[in-house]
N, C-alpha and C positions, 0 to 999 in steps of 0.2 A: 431124210436125215439118216446119217450113219453114226455108228458108235465113235468112229475116229473123228467125225466132224464135231460131235458133242464134246469130246475131250480136248480137241484143238481150241474150240471156243473157250473152254475152261482155262486152259493154259494161257491163252492170249490175255484173258481178263486178269488172271492172277499175276501175270508178268507186269502188266500196267499198274495194277493195284500195289504190287510189291514194290515197284520202283518208286511210287509216290510215297509209300510208307517208309522206305529207307531215309528219305530226306525229311519227312514229317517228323519222325522221332528225333532227328538231329535238331530240327527247328524248335520243337517243343521243349526238349531238354536244355538246349542252350538259352532259350528265352529266360528260364528261371535261374540258370547259372550266371547269366549276365546281370540279372537283378541282384543276385548275391554279391557279385563283384562290385556293383554300384554302391550297395549298402556298406560293404567293407571299406570302400574307398573314402567314406565319410569319416572314418576313424584314423588309426595309425596306418603307416605304410601307404599313404594316399597315392604316391607316384607309382608304386608297384601294382596296386590293385587297378589303377586306371590303365596302366599299360596292358595288363591281362585283359581288361574289358575291350580295349581298342584292337587287340589282336583277335580275340574270339568273336567280336561282332562281325568281322569280315567273313568268318566261317558261317555264322548265322545268316548273313545276307545271301551267301551262295546257296545254302540249304533252302532258304525261303524261296528263292527264285526257281530252283529246280522242283520243289514240291508243288508250288503253285502251278508251274507250267505242266507238270505231269498229271495234275488233277484234271486237266481238260480231256485227255484221252480216256481217263476213267469214266467220266460222265458221258462221253460220246459212246463208249462201248457198252455202258450200262443200258443204253437205249438201243443200239444197233445190234448187239449180240443177243440181248434178251428183250425183244420188242413187246412180248406179251406181259412181261412182268409188271410194268406200271399199270396196266389195265386191272390187274389183280390186287396190287398192294399200293396203288396210287394215293388212296386216302391216308395211308400211313407214311409212305416213303416221300411223297410230294412235299408236305410241310417240313419234314426233317431235312431233306436236301435243300430246300429253299432257305431254311434257317442256317444251314451250314455255309451256303454260298453267300448269304447276306452277312453273316458274321465275318467271313474272310474278307469281303470287300470293305466293311466298315473298319475293321482293324487295320487294313492295308492303307486306306485313304486317310484315316484320322490320325494314326499313331506311328505307323512304321516309318514314314518319311521323317517325322520329327526325331525318332530314335536314331536313325542312321545318319541324318545330315544336320540335325539341329543341336547337337551337343555344345557347339561353340557359340550358339545363339540363345541358349536357354540357361536358366540358373540350374544349379546342381539338384535342388529339390524338385523342380519341374521336370527335369530330364529323368530323374529317377522314377518319378510318377508315370512318365511316358513309357519307360521300360516295363514297369509293372502292368500297365494297360496292354502292352504288347503281349506279355506272358499270359494274361487273362484271355486276350483275343485268341491266341493260338489254342489255349486249353478249351475254350468254348467251341471253337470250329471243330476240334477233334471230338468233343463230346457228341455232336450231332451225328458224326460218322459212326462212332461206336454205339450210339443208341440204336441206329438202324440196323447195324450188323448183329448186335445182341438180340434185338427183337426178332429178327429173321431166324435166329437159332432157338429162342425161347419165346414165341409169340404170346403176348398177354395184352389184355385191354382192348382187343378187337375181335370181332366175330366174322367168320368166313361164311358168307351167304351168297348164293347164286354166282359162285365163281369169283368173288372178290371180297376183300376185307373191309369192314365197316368199323370205325372206331367207336368204342363204348366209353372208354376212360383213358384220357391222355396221360394221366399220372402213371397208370399201369403200363401203358405203352412205353413211356420214356424210362421208367424205373422197373424194367422187367427183371426177372431173376438173375439173368446172366450179366446185366449191365455193371454192377459193382466190381465184379471179378474181371471183366474185360477192361474197365477203366483202370483198375489197379495194375493189371499186367502191362497195359499199354504205356501208362505213365512210368511205371518202374523200368520197363524196357527202354524207354527214352532216356531216363536217368543213367542207366547202366551203359547204354550205347555212348552217350556223350562222355561219361567218366572214362571209358576206355580209349575213346578218341583223344581226350586230353592227355591221359597217361602215355598213350603211344606216341603222340606228337612231341611231348616234352622229353620222353626218353630218347626218341630219335634225335632231337636237337642236342641233347647232352652228349651224344656220341660224336658230334661234330665240333661242338664249341662249348666254352663255359657258359653257364646259364646266369641270368640276372635274377633279381629278387622276384620279379613277376613269374618267371618260370617255376621257381620253387613253390610259390603260393598256389599256382595252378596245379602242380604235382600233388601238394597236400590236399587240396580240394578234391581232385579226382580220386585220390586214394580212399578217402572217407566215403565219398559218394558211391564209388564202386562196391565197396564192401557192404554197406548197409542196403543199397538198392538190390543187390543180389540176395541177401538174406531175406528181405521182405518179399522179393519175387518168389522165392521158394515157397514161403507160407501162403502166398496168394495163389500160386499154381495149384497147390494142394487143395485149397478151397474150391477153385474152378473145376478141378477134377471131380469133386463130390457133386457139384451142381450139374456138371455134364452127365454123370451117371444117372441122375434123377430125371433130367429133361431130354437128354439125347442118349438113351441106352444103347442104341445101335453103334454110335460112335464110341462109347465107352467099351463095348464088347470087342470092337475092331481094334481099338488101341491096346487092349489087354490080350488080343488074340484068344479070347475065351469062346470056344466053339459050341459046347454043349451045355445047356441049361441044367443047373443042379449039380454039375460036376465040381470037384474041389477047386476053390478059387485061388489058384497059384498066381503069385505076382511074377510074371514072365519078364526077366531082365533082358534076355537075348533069345532069339529063335529065328527060324526060317519058316514063316507061316505057309502052309500048303492048303490053299482054298479048296482044291478039288477033293483032297482027302479029308479035310477038316481037322488037321492035326498040326502041331508045332514040331518041326524037326530040329535037332540039335539044340534043344531048349535048355537054358539056364533059368531056373525059377526059384522062388521063395515060396515054400508050401504054405497054403492057407493064409496068405498075406494080402490078397487082392480084392477081397470082398467089398471094401469100402469104396473101390473105384468102379463097381459094377452096378447096373440097374437091377431093380427087383420088380416082379409082377405083383398083382393084387394079393396073392397068397404068400408073398415074401420070399419067393424062390428067385435065385439069381437068374438073370436073363442072359442067355448066350446067343451067338449068331444064328443058331438054328431057329430062333424065333423071328428072324428078319429076312427069311428067304426071298431073294429078288429085290429087297429094299435096304440092303446093308451097304455100307460104304466099302470101297476096295480095302481089303484087310492089310495087305503088305505095305502100301504107301502110307495108310493111316498109322499103322504100327511103327514104321521106321521114321516117319517124319516126327513123331512124338519123341522117339529115342534120340534122334539127332538133336532136337531142341534140348532134351535133358543133358545129353553129353556136352553140348556147348555151354549150357548153364553150369554144369559141374566144373568144367575147365575155367570159366570166368570167375566162379566163386573161389576156387583154389587160388587163381591168380590175384584176385582182389584182396583176399584176406592174407595170403602170403606176402603180397606187395605192401599191404598196410603195416604188417609186422616189420618188414625190412625198412620201409620208409621211416617209421618211428625211430628205429635204431639209428638211422642215418640222419635224423633231424630233418626229414623231408627234402634232403638234397639228392637228386638223382645221380649227381656225379659220384657220390659216395657208394653207390651200388655197383655191383660187378657188371662188367660189359655184357656178360651172358644174360643176366636178368633184365638188363635194359633192352637187349635184343628181343627177349621174350615179350616184354611189354609192347615194343614197337611192332612185333609180328601180330599181336592181338588187337591192334588199333581198331580194326572193323569187325571184331568178333561179335559185337552186339548185333550187327546186321545179319550174321548167320543165325543167331538165336531168334531174331525177329522173323526171318523168312521161313525157318523151319516151324516155328509156332503158327505163323499164318497159314502155311501149307496144311498143317494138321487140322486147323479149324475148317478150312475149305474142304479138304478131302473127307473129313469126318462127317461133314453135313450131307454129302452126296448119298442119295440122289435127290435130296430136297433142296429147293431154293428157300422155301420157308418150311420150317420143321413140321412134318406131319400132314401138310396140306398141299403144297405146290411143288411139283418136281421140276428139275431143270429141263428135262426133255420136252415138257409141254410149253415152255416159254422161249425155247430156242428159235432164232430167226431162220430164214430160208437161204442164208448165205452159203455158197458152195465151199467145198473143202479147199479147192485151189485158191479161191479168193481169200479165205481165212489164212491160208499159209502165206500168201503174198503179204497181207496186212501184218501178220505176226512178224515176218522177216524184216519188214520195213521199220516197225516199232522197235524191234530188238537192236537194229543198227543204230537208230537214233539214241536209244538208251545207252548203248555202249559208248557212243560219242560223248554224251553228257557226263557219264561216269568218268571217262578219261579226262574230260575238262575239269571236273571237280577235283580229282586226284592231282592233276597237274597244278592247279591253283593252290590247293592246300599245300602241296610240297613246296611250292615257290615261296609262299608267305612263311612257312615253317623254316625254310632255309635262310631266307634273306630278311625276315622280319617285316613289320609294318612301316611303310614310309610315312612319317608324320606329315600332317597337313600344315602348311605355312600359316602363321598367325596373321591376322589382319586388324590393323588399327588397335592393337593392344588387347584384342579378345583372346582369351585362353582357349 
């Protein structure tokens, strides 16, 4: 095994996992937005809310197909790239993965078909209940994935004996210290991602043609959802940073580029970390403001990277991935609250906004994906060199696949993912431009 092979395996797995997450957040966020549309359609503006539902349920179906299809390579690579991992954490990961797969198939077979194809054959109450069950199904399926990821970062409720984990308390495994924060960040990221997609699509539509009532209602929903999801995400990210400092002090030190234990805890806003010299070059920092984000030893002294020699994550990628996520979040927050202020003044009519602002919203349609990928990269890079924090390293579970084979597989996967992304963009652009073709009624059914 070479260092380049190890990192190529990491990149390949993250690429597959990241592609799946792109559409899983859209699927999760839209599932609950569609439920909101269904509930609002029971009151006034029934036709407009129903039209909004029928448009965005097409996007939900596309996202579901792509997220479900891309989950297969993730499961395959979980075993092929890290063949020794299940031997060590199978007692924990096996039931969680099985629960996730079972939840997905139950939700798909029992409710998804009725949601997508049964609206004209079910009563309004029954179909709304089906949409609710789909939302719960997607949420439960996501829960098992996040439970496993958070446990690997803050293992609790299991004991590492003779080279493998044995479960002592399933409640502690499931509700480990990182889970509430990971759940909050993921669900809020899904809400923000969907909100900006809705805002961007409606803004782009308004540049081409006049909008109907459904477009204005979607714009209003997206404006409020974007503003409050970004506000709550900022608070949740702050709490997640405190938990990371306690349970993953090496990642906290790398994210802060904090080199020497006991030195003044500056909050580094920008710098060029120099790992060889152990210094930050061209640094912009806030003096004595970074202590809350750093781990401490038993004597209460701040822990720097000098305490993790040989077992610290790569500093520059961990440092910059966090700042890229923060920058994306700040831009989205400014756009969300600035857009909400403008939307309220324009009575939530996008056509009343300036063309420049509508182009800004259209350009930020997929900004939530950038935030998600940067945040996910930070979590993975910050966990290195561990697969399970403090016990199992990535190097000891890596398979014996050669570099050339990994490179060929990575190239093939990326080509397929690019084709799928292009297809998603094309279909989204098509329905945004031409609208939803209504299904013909049969024998008086609505």
